[in-house]
Structure formats: structure tokens, C-alpha cells
C-alpha positions in Angstrom: 117.4 78.7 83.7 118.4 78.0 87.1 117.2 74.7 88.5 116.4 73.1 92.0 115.4 69.6 92.8 113.6 67.7 95.5 113.4 63.9 96.2 111.2 62.0 98.2 112.3 58.5 99.1 108.9 56.7 98.8 110.0 53.0 99.3 113.4 51.4 100.6 116.4 53.4 101.4 119.4 54.9 99.4 122.3 57.2 99.4 122.5 60.5 98.0 126.2 61.3 96.9 126.8 64.9 95.8 129.7 65.2 93.6 130.9 68.4 95.4 130.9 67.2 98.9 133.0 64.7 100.6 130.1 62.9 102.4 126.9 60.7 101.5 123.6 61.4 103.1 121.4 58.2 103.6 117.8 58.7 102.9 115.3 56.3 104.8 111.9 55.7 103.5 109.7 58.8 103.8 112.7 61.3 103.8 112.9 64.4 101.7 115.9 66.2 100.3 115.7 69.7 98.9 118.8 70.9 96.5 118.3 74.9 96.1 121.2 74.8 93.7 121.6 72.4 91.0 124.6 70.0 91.3 125.8 67.0 90.0 125.1 63.8 92.2 124.3 60.0 92.1 121.5 58.2 93.8 122.4 54.6 94.9 122.0 51.7 97.3 125.6 52.0 98.5 127.9 55.0 98.4 130.6 52.9 96.6 128.9 51.7 93.8 129.3 52.8 90.1 126.9 55.4 88.8 125.0 55.0 85.7 124.1 58.2 83.7 120.5 59.2 83.9 120.3 59.4 80.2 121.1 55.7 79.8 118.3 54.8 82.4 115.9 57.2 80.4 116.9 55.3 77.1 116.2 52.0 78.7 112.9 53.0 80.3 111.8 54.5 77.0 111.4 57.9 78.2 112.9 61.3 77.3 114.4 63.5 79.8 113.2 67.1 80.7 112.4 69.2 77.6 112.9 72.8 78.5 110.5 73.7 75.4 107.7 71.7 77.0 107.9 73.0 80.8 104.5 71.2 81.6 105.4 68.0 80.0 107.9 66.9 82.8 106.4 63.9 84.3 108.5 60.7 83.7 108.8 57.2 85.1 112.4 56.1 85.0 113.2 52.2 85.8 116.7 51.0 86.6 117.2 47.4 87.0 120.8 47.2 88.5 123.2 44.5 87.5 123.1 42.7 90.9 121.5 39.2 92.0 119.1 40.8 94.5 118.8 44.7 93.6 116.9 46.7 96.4 113.3 47.7 95.6 113.7 51.3 95.9 111.1 54.2 94.7 111.8 57.7 94.6 109.6 60.8 93.7 111.9 63.5 92.2 111.0 66.9 91.1 112.8 69.8 89.3 112.1 73.4 89.6 112.9 76.2 87.5 112.5 79.9 88.1 113.4 83.3 86.8 117.3 83.7 87.2 117.4 86.7 89.6 114.6 85.3 91.9 115.9 81.8 92.1 119.5 83.1 92.8 118.1 85.2 95.7 116.2 82.2 97.0 119.0 79.7 96.9 121.3 82.2 98.6 119.1 82.1 101.7 119.1 78.4 102.0 121.6 75.7 102.8 123.2 73.8 99.6 121.3 70.6 100.9 118.2 70.4 103.1 117.4 66.9 104.5 114.1 66.5 106.2 113.6 63.1 108.0 110.4 61.2 107.6 109.5 62.1 111.2 109.6 65.9 110.4 107.6 65.8 107.1 104.1 67.3 108.1 102.8 67.1 104.4 102.7 63.3 104.1 99.1 63.6 102.6 100.0 65.8 100.0 103.1 63.7 99.1 100.6 60.5 99.0 98.2 62.5 96.8 101.1 63.3 94.3 102.3 59.9 94.2 99.0 58.3 93.5 98.2 61.0 90.8 101.4 60.3 89.1 100.8 56.4 89.3 97.2 56.7 88.0 97.8 59.1 85.0 101.3 58.5 83.7 100.2 55.9 81.3 96.9 57.5 80.1 98.0 61.0 80.4 94.6 62.6 80.6 94.0 66.1 79.4 95.5 68.5 82.2 97.5 65.9 83.9 100.9 67.9 83.2 99.4 71.1 84.4 98.1 69.4 87.4 101.2 67.6 88.4 103.3 70.9 87.9 101.0 72.6 90.4 101.4 69.7 92.9 105.0 69.9 92.7 104.9 73.8 93.5 102.8 72.7 96.6 105.4 70.3 97.9 108.3 73.1 97.2 106.1 75.5 99.2 105.8 73.0 102.2 109.7 72.4 101.9 110.3 76.2 102.2 108.1 76.5 105.1 109.9 73.7 106.5 113.3 75.4 105.9 111.9 78.8 107.6 110.5 76.7 110.7 113.8 75.2 111.1 116.5 78.0 110.7 118.5 78.5 113.7 117.9 81.4 116.0 119.4 84.5 115.2 119.9 83.8 111.4 118.9 86.5 109.0 117.7 86.7 105.5 114.4 87.4 103.6 113.0 84.0 104.2 113.0 85.1 108.0 110.9 88.0 107.0 108.1 85.7 106.3 108.0 84.8 109.8 107.0 88.2 110.9 103.3 89.3 109.9 104.5 93.1 109.8 107.7 92.5 107.8 106.0 90.0 105.6 103.2 92.4 104.8 105.7 95.1 103.8 107.5 92.5 101.6 104.5 91.1 99.9 103.7 94.4 99.0 107.1 95.3 97.5 107.3 92.2 95.4 103.8 92.6 94.0 104.9 96.2 92.7 108.7 95.9 92.1 108.7 98.8 89.8 107.2 101.2 92.4 109.5 103.6 93.9 108.7 102.8 97.3 109.6 105.0 100.3 110.5 104.0 103.9 107.2 105.7 105.1 105.1 103.6 102.6 106.5 100.4 103.7 106.2 101.4 107.4 102.5 102.0 106.8 101.9 98.9 105.0 103.5 96.8 107.9 101.5 98.6 110.6 104.5 99.7 112.5 105.9 103.2 113.1 108.8 104.2 110.8 111.8 103.8 113.3 110.3 100.4 114.7 109.8 99.2 111.2 113.4 100.1 110.1 115.1 98.5 113.1 112.9 95.2 113.2 113.2 94.8 109.3 117.1 95.1 109.5 117.3 92.8 112.4 115.1 90.0 110.9 116.2 90.4 107.2 119.9 91.3 107.6 119.7 94.4 105.6 118.1 97.9 105.7 114.6 98.2 104.1 115.8 100.7 101.3 118.6 98.4 100.5 116.2 95.5 100.1 114.1 97.6 98.0 117.0 98.2 95.7 117.7 94.6 95.6 114.2 93.6 94.6 113.9 96.5 91.8 117.3 95.1 90.3 115.9 91.5 90.5 112.9 92.7 88.4 115.2 94.6 85.9 117.4 91.5 85.5 114.3 89.4 84.9 113.1 92.0 82.1 116.5 92.1 80.7 116.3 88.2 80.4 113.2 88.6 78.7 114.5 90.7 76.1 113.8 94.1 77.0 116.1 97.0 76.0 118.6 97.9 78.7 117.8 101.7 78.3 114.1 101.0 78.5 114.5 99.1 81.8 116.6 101.9 83.2 114.0 104.4 82.1 111.3 102.3 83.8 113.4 102.1 87.1 113.7 105.9 87.3 117.2 106.5 86.3 118.2 109.5 84.3 120.9 107.9 82.4 122.0 104.2 81.6 125.0 104.8 83.4 123.5 105.1 86.7 121.5 102.0 86.1 124.6 100.0 84.9 126.6 101.0 88.0 123.8 99.7 90.3 123.4 96.7 88.4 127.3 96.0 88.8 127.2 96.6 92.4 124.4 94.0 92.8 125.5 91.4 90.3 129.3 92.0 89.6 128.9 92.4 85.8 127.1 95.1 83.5 123.4 94.1 82.5 124.4 93.1 78.8 127.2 91.0 80.0 125.0 89.2 82.6 122.2 88.6 80.0 124.9 86.9 77.7 126.5 84.7 80.6 122.9 83.7 81.6 121.7 82.8 78.2 124.8 80.8 77.5 124.2 78.9 80.6 120.5 78.0 80.0 
């Protein structure tokens, strides 16, 4: 499944060097970094040092890496002792997030490839402190419920990072994340996402928002960057893509969405994702 990751520099400073970029980012103590789209990278004390594969670090630490079959067993402590006379003492809290294909793709497309939040701009330090202390306290004993609790704490940090991205988006940018900043648009979007299979009309969404239909349509298009009904179509197709990935029959999904023939559904799906639903499922399954 698609992955995003976040890093919080807890102690010391280090460099983040993405393989696909031509520049490195220096992280000071307390800084945070969110990578909405997974990309190969190295974490180092100097941008010119040779990288050590994380699998090797994990082996030295006596820890397994992420096990996709056990999504709540992902709390790990990895220790790496560089081959240097006086290696820097650096501690990093790292988190990986997985979500349904279509929804995470839609979220990632609204965000920068790398989001760097300096320590001075982190407004949820107390939450990070709680998570760090929780991991330090429970990683050895692994008491009942520690994995589930850690999972929820990581989700809370992700939510705070997303809120920071929305707050720092340049004036005039569009995207569905922008809609969350408008109470009226947010109300309509929330209702739509709660019932993606419903055949929403423009009047119904306007009623939920509390705005008149023309006002709602204009405001939605200006803030989100697409018309309300175009957004409805995208959300419904996201739901369909998710169902298909779960193993649902394509014809059954087409029927559920109200298409009279699978061909009509296939045409809409190709317009949204570029490939037919069957091919899309095969490609995503192979990439997981």
C-alpha cells in the first residue's frame, strides 16, 4: 500500500538527503519533516557520508523492520553506531503511515513532496513529548495495548502536521485541503466523504453547507479548484477504487455506483486514473 513517513529530530542535528532531489535539508533539534510520498533517502550527520542500509542497522539492533501483515506491531528502536572517533548523539522519532490507495494518492497530490516544519513552528510539542516518553517506557516491556496506543498517537501527530500544512499554504492555492479551512465547504465535504456511495446533488450539498446553491458552487470551485459535482465524481471513484482493491467484483461496484453498464463505469474510471479498473488493481497489487 502507499506509504508516507514523518521524522522528528529529538536530539542533535542531522541531514535529510532525498535520492530524487539535488539538495539536502538540515534538521535541527525539534524540527519535523513529513514525506507525503515515500521516497528513497538517507539520514546522516553530514550530507557527504556513505549510507548504511536500514536493514543492516535493524539487524545490528536485533529488530525486524516493518511487517505489513502486523500493522500495529510497528514500534521499533534502531541503534546505529557510525564508524567514527566521536560520532554525534542523534535521536530521531520516525513514523510510517499507510492508507488506502486512492485516498492517500489524493492526499499526497495536495501536498508538497517534502514538508519541513522548524522547531519554532511546531505547535504540538507536548504531544510529541508524550509519544516519545510512551515509546521509551513501553518499548522493552511491550505491555498489552502498547502497539494500538502507539498507532493512535502517530495518527494524532500526522493530523497535527496536516493542520500545519493547511495553515501554511500560500494564499490563492487550491485543493481539497483548502476546503477544510472553510466551515461551509468543510461541512459539505465531510457529508460527502461519510456517504460516498450516495448520489449527491448540488442542491443537497448546498443545503448541508448552509449556502445558497450559486454561492456554494462559486465558493467551492474557488477554494477547492474544481466544481462540486466534479469533486463528487472523484470521491465516488475513490470509493470504487478502494472497493476494487478489497477484492470486490468490478461489475458489482459499477452497479453500486449506479452505472447501467460496466462500460460506463470503466470509461469514468479510466478518465480518473488513466487505466481500466482491472489493470489498476493488478498494478497496485504488484506494487504493494
